[in-house]
N, C-alpha and C positions, 0 to 999 in steps of 0.2 A: 554324131556321137558326142562330141564335145558339148554341144548345146544341151543335149539331154542330161549329161552329167552336171552341167552348170545349173540346170533347173532342179534336178532331183537331189543334188548334193549327196551322193552315196558314201562319201568318205567321212566317217565320223571320227571322233576322238579315239574310240576303241579300235578302229581299223588302221591305225597308224597316223591318223590325223593329217596335219599339215605336211609332213614329210612325204607321205604317199601322194598327196595332191601335187606337190611340187615335182616329184619324179614323173608322174603321169603327164603333167603339162610339158615338162622338158622333153620327154620322149615323143609326145605328140607333135610338138613344135619341130623337133628334129626331123620327124617323118615328113611333115608337110613341106618343109624347106628342101628335103631331098627330092621331092617330086617336081620341083621348079625346073623349067626349061631355061638354060642359061642364055639362049638366043632370044626367045620371045618373052620370058619372064612369067608366063602362065604356069598354072599348077595342074597336075594330072591326078588321076585316081590312084595310080601306082607308080613307083619309081620306074623310069625308062619307058613310060607310056606317053602317048601324045597328050598334050594339054588340051583343055576344053573350057569354055566359059563357066559351066556349072561348077566344076571342081576348083576353078580359080576363085570363084565367088565364095564357095563354101570354105575353101582353104583360108582365104583372107578373113572370113568370119571367125574361123577357129583361132587364127593368130590374134585377132582382136580380143577374143575371149581369154586368150592366154596372157593378155596384157601387153602385146606388142606395142611399143611406144609410138610408132609412126601411124598407127591406125586408130580410128575413132572408137569409142566404147560401143559395144554391140549388144543388142537385145535378142537373146536366143529364142525367146518365146514367140516372137513374131518375125525373126530372121531379117532384121534391118538394124541400121545404126541407131543409137539412142537419139541422135540428132533428128532422125526421121519420125520418131514417136509422137511428138506434139502435133505435127502436121497430119499424121494418120488419125489421131484421136479427134482432131477438129475438122476433119474432112467430111464433106457431105456425100462423098462417093462419086461426085460428078467431076468432069474435067474442068480445069480452071484456066 
C-alpha cells in the first residue's frame, strides 16, 4: 500500500498536503514496527502474528519508503532498492 501511495501521490495540497503525508507515514511506520518479533527481528502481517520472509521484506521496503535512515532508498515501482536499478536495466536477463 505504501508503494502504491508513493507512486500515485494521492495527498495533494488541498487534501492537507504535507501534514497528512507525515501523519500517514508516522502511523504506518509505527504499525510496521509493532509487528516486529523481538526475538527474531522479522516482521509479520499483523501484530502478534508469526513473522515471515514476505512481510519482513515488504515491511523493510515500506520503512525505506518512509525514509528510515538505516535503509537504502527503495524503488516502489519495481520493488527493489535504488542500488539494484542500474543492474536490472543493464541486465540481459541471463545469469552472470
